[in-house]
N, C-alpha and C positions, 0 to 999 in steps of 0.2 A: 504494500500500500504506500503510495507516494504521499509526501507531506506538502499540502497545498495551502497557502495562505492568501486570502483575498481581502480587499479593502472594505471595511464595514460601511463606509459612506457610499461606495460604488462597488457593490458586490461582484460585478462582472470584471473588475480589475484584479487579475491574478498577479499578486506581488512576487510570489516565488512558488515554484513547483520543483521539488527535489526528492530524490529517494531517501529513505531512512539512512542514517549514518551507521558506521561499523563501530560499536561501542568497544568491543574487545581490542580492536586495532588502535583506536584512539587512546585508550588507557595504557596499553603496552608502550606506545610511543611516548606518552606523557611520563611514564615511569622511568624510562631511559633518560629523558631530558631532565627530569627532576633531580636525579642523582648528581648531575653536573651543577645544576642550579643551586642546590643546597650547599655546595662547597664554595660558592662565590661569596664575596664580601658585600656588605650593605651598600657600598658606593655603586656597585654594578647593578644591584636590584633597584636602587633609587633612580639611577639614570634611565633604566629601562621604563620604569613607571612614569617618569617625567616625560619621556618621549611618547609614551602611550597617551598621556594627557594632551600633549600638543597635537597628536594625530586626531583625537576625538574633537578637540576644539576647532580644528580646521575642516571638519568633515561636513557631510550632507545628512548627518543622522537625524536632525530635527525634522526635516522634510519627510524622511523615510518613516519616522515614528507616526507622523500625521497620516501618511498614506496607509501604513500597515495596520495600525490599531485605532485610528480615529481620534487620537488625542489632540485637543485644540493646540494650535501652533504656539501660543504663548507658553502653555505648560510644557510642550515638547522641547522648546528651547531651554526652559528652566531645567528639565530633566537632563539634557545633555550637559548643561553647565554644572549640574550637581555631579555628574559622572567625571567631569574634568577635575572638579575640586576633590573628589574622592581619591582619584589617582594621585594627585599631588600631595594629599594628606598622608596617604600610605607610603608614598615615596620617602617622606620624612620619618614615618614610623619605622622604616627599615633600620634607622640609626638609633632608635630608642634602646636603652639598656633593658635587658631581660634577665631576671634572676635575682637571687638574694644571697647574702652571706650570713653565716651563723657563728656564734661564739663557740669556743671549745675546740681549739685546733683549727685546721683549715677545712671548713665545710661550706659548701655553697650549692646553689641550684643553677641549672642552665635550662634553656628551652630549645627544642629542636623541631624542625618541620615534621609533620606527620606523613607526608608522601603525596599521593594524588588525591585532590579534593574533587568530589562529584558535586556539581552545582545544578540543581533542578529549579528552573526559574519560570515565572509566570509571564503573561502577555501584557499586563497593565502598566508595568514599568520596564519596557523591553531593553532599555539601555542601563538605567541606574541600578537595577537589582543585580543583573549579571556582574556589573562593575563593583558594586559594594560587597559582593561575595568574592570575586576573583582578585581584586586589588590587595586585600589583606592576605589572602592565600599565597599570592606571589611574593608579596613583601617579606613574608616570614619563611620563604624557601620552598614552598609547595608548588606542584603543578596544578592546573585547573582545567577540568573538562566540563563544559556546559551542555546540558540538555534543555533547550528552551521549549516553552509551550509552542505547539504547532502554529498558533496564530501570531507568533512573534519571531518566526524562523528567519525572516529576511534581516531584521535588525541584528540578531545575534550573528548571523553570517557576515554582516557588514563589519561588526566589531572585529571578528577574526581577520578579515581582510586588512583592516586598519592596523592591527597588531602584528601582522605578518612581517617578519624581518627585524622586529624590535625585541624579540625574545628568542631563546633557543627553539629550534624546530620541534613542534609537538608539545611545548610546555603549556600553551593555552590552546584549547581545541573546542570546537562547537560540533556537537553531534545532533543533527536534526532527528526528530522522532516523536513518538507518542508514548503511550503507557508502557509498551514492551521495552523500548529503549531506556526509559526512565528506570524500570525495574532492573534491567541489565547493568546500568551504571551503578546503582546502589550495591549490586552484587560484586562489583569489580574494584571499587575504589577503597581508599583508606579512611575516609571520612566523607560525610554528605551534609550539604546545606540545602534545605528545601524551602520554597515559598509557594503556597497554593492552598487548595481546599483542605478542610479538616479531615475528610474521609481518606484522601490520598496521603496526607501528612502522617496520619496514624499508621498507615501501612508502611510508610517509609521508616518511621521510628521503630516499628516491630522488626522489620527486615534488618535494619542496622544493628539492633540489639542482639538479634540471633547471630550476627557475624562478629559481634563484639567490637564494633567501630562506633565512634561518636557521631551523633546526628543532631542537627539543629533544624527545627521545623517551625516555620511561621505559618499559621493556619487560619488567618482571617479574623474578623471581629464583628461585633454588633454594637459598635461604640455609641455611648450615650453622652449627651451634653445637658448639663443641669443649669438652668437660668434662674438665679435668685432675684427677688423683687428689687434689690438695690443695685442691680447691674445696669450698665449702659445698654439699654435695650436696642437702640439703633445699631450700635457696634456689634452687639451679640447677634442680631438678626442677619447683618451682612456677612459676618464670619460663618455662621451656621449654614446659611443658604448655600454658600459656595462649598463649604466642607461636605455638605450632604449631596449636592447636585453637580458640582464641578467634575469635568471629565465623565459625565453621565453617572456619577456615584460609584465609579468602578475602582475604588481604592479600599484596601483592607482597613485603613484608618478613617474612612468616610463616616460622617455622623449618620447613624441609622435610626437613632431614637432621640427625640428632643423632649426633655422633661422640664416643664416650667413650674416653679413654686408660686402658686397663686395665678389669678387671671391677668390679662393685659399684654401678653406677648404674642398671641396668635396673629393678630393683624400685622404686626411688624414683620414676623417671619414670612407670612404669605406674600406680603408686598416685596420683600427682598428676593424670594424665589421667583416671583413673576417678572422681576427686572432682569433676570439672567437670560441671555440670548442663546437660543437653540439654533444650530445651523451647521454650515460647512466648517469643519475643523481647521481648514486652511485659512479661514478669515480670522484676523487677530481680535475681532470683536466677539467671537463665539466663546461661550463658557461651557456649553453642553453640546457635544457632538453625538455620534451614534453609540449605541452599545455594540459589543464586539461581534455579535453574530445574530442570525435569525433565531436560534435556540435561546440565546440570552434575552432577546426582546420578548419572546414568548413567555419566559419565566417571569419577567417583570410585569407583563400584562396580566398574567395569572394571579400575581400578587396585588393587583389593583392599579397598575400603571396604565397609561393611555398611549397606545401606539400612534405615531404620526404617519400619514400617508405620504411616503417618499420612497425614493429608490433605495436608500440605505436603511439601516436598522435603528431608526430614531424613536425615542419615547419622550413624551412630555413630562417635565418634572412635576411630581405630585407629593403633597403632604397629606397623610391620612391620620385619622384619629386613633385613639388607643383601642386595644382589644383585637388587633388583627395578627396575622402570622408575622408581620413585620416586627413585632415585639419579641419574637422567638427565633426567627430564621434570618440569616444574612441573605439579602436579595441584592445582587450586584447590579444596581441600576439607579437612576435618578428618582429615588423614592425613599421616604422616611415616615416615621410615625411621630405624632405630637400628643403629649399627655400633660394635663394639669393636675398637680397634687397640692395638698394643703400645707405641707411643711418640708423642710430639708431632710429630715429623717426618712420620711416616706420616699423622697426623691432618690436618696442614696441607696436605700433598700431596693428600689425598683431598678436603678442603674446596675446593681450587682446581681440581679435576679436571673441572668442568662448563664449559659455554659461557657460563654466567651469572656475574655478579660484582656483586651488589647489597650484601648484608650478610653479615658473618661475626661471630659472637659467641664470646668466650673466657671460660670460667669457671675461675678459679684464685686461690689465695691469695698467689701470688708476683707482685707488681706489676712488679718488675724483669724477670722472665722474660716477663710478658705484653707489655711494651713491645717486647721483642725479637721476639716472635711477630707483633705488629701489622705490622711491616715486611714480613712474608712473606705476608700475606693478600691475595689478588688480588680485592679488592672495593672498591667506592666508599665503604662505611661499615664500620668495625670497632668493635665494642663490647666492653668488658671488664666482666664481672660485670653485664651488662645484657642483656635479651632482644633478639633481632633485630627484633621488631616494635616500632613506635613511632618517631616522627620529631619532633625539636624544630624548630619552624618558623623559628627564627632561625639555624639552621645550614645550610650548603649540603647539598643532597640529590641523589643521583644515583649510578648504578652504572657499572660498567666492562664492557667486552666486550659480550656479548649482552644485558646489562641496561640499557645506557644509551648514548645517542648525543646529541652536542651539549653545550651548557653545563649546569651544575648548576642546580637549582631552589632557591628559597627563600633566606632570609637576604640577605646583601649580594651574593650571586652573581646575584640576579635582575636587578639594575641592568645588568649586563653584557649580559644577553640581551635585555632589553626596550628598550635604548637603543642608539644608533649614535654612535660617536665621531667628532669632527671636530677637526682641528688648525687653530689660528688663529695667524698671525704678523702683527705690526703694526710698522710703522716710520713715522717722521715724514716 
């Protein structure tokens, strides 16, 4: 079965049509390259990552992201810019000290690369997520083999083209494929980092555990935003509308549940949502493009969304009341629920009431109160007066419960995942 990726705004546009990749061959080649790479010094790795950043910065990737996954051009450019920043950040991380010394003779720890990292990546951030996994893997001496989602195959292959000649042959590889290739990759590598659905992520975690290799699985969210009566309601409405509906709501950090303490916020939220422009993702004024596929549009419509009669897979942004499946299930589309509750205790209980635990946002004018509420939010990230969507690459990222398994991603946390500790004791 060939891997075919089409443009969601123009379904007749075939972006790429390729055969599945050979996982075993890619991993074998990566393993050979990694042995040499692990022996290089930090200056070599940093220079390579810097050159990769320059290649991405000068590339046509933003336009390809628009074409292949329907991301609005403003966000696509931002994603490419983030990938550049990630590569430059980890180029410097290659120089960071790793290890500790202990009293009582000469005793210390060192960290060494684990080997070949298998990176299973989604379509919604087709450049940033492969880079935020591959950059630390490479900086700390590993090889990286990426199995992208079929709908983002062209973007991943373009990354491989840009990196060709900047790294040892085979050190970074992209293997097009679907579920079979993903499973084969997990069975062949030394560690695996996955971003995708909860169902698949749990299978990846089990398969990795059976092999005794580390796994890092980011598995989506049903993120809630709590709006307190003393919040700047206009600011909150603008933030939440875009966090819920921007890029057609196709982010694991998107706001899916809005919980207002007391009345008075619904009108501001609806107005902010209605102000968002739905249309051609190549237009810089567009905030909401298509969802990724016909099947995705059907799922959103079944959950209460309203399809738009157009060539592509467009859905009108919709805010629903409480008590629907949107309060329990992650629906990847421009749709969210709105609930009013009498007090903040009820709001936090409701925010924590799902199996997910990725992001919670709080809008309030009382910083002291907000800090006390932060402790009660059952999620890996908590934001105050900030939208749920958006991730700073220098900070650890990851969810709790059904949203995350294994170590955190990004920032300094990446070193712990992509390296293995060793204790050394020396005596005369």
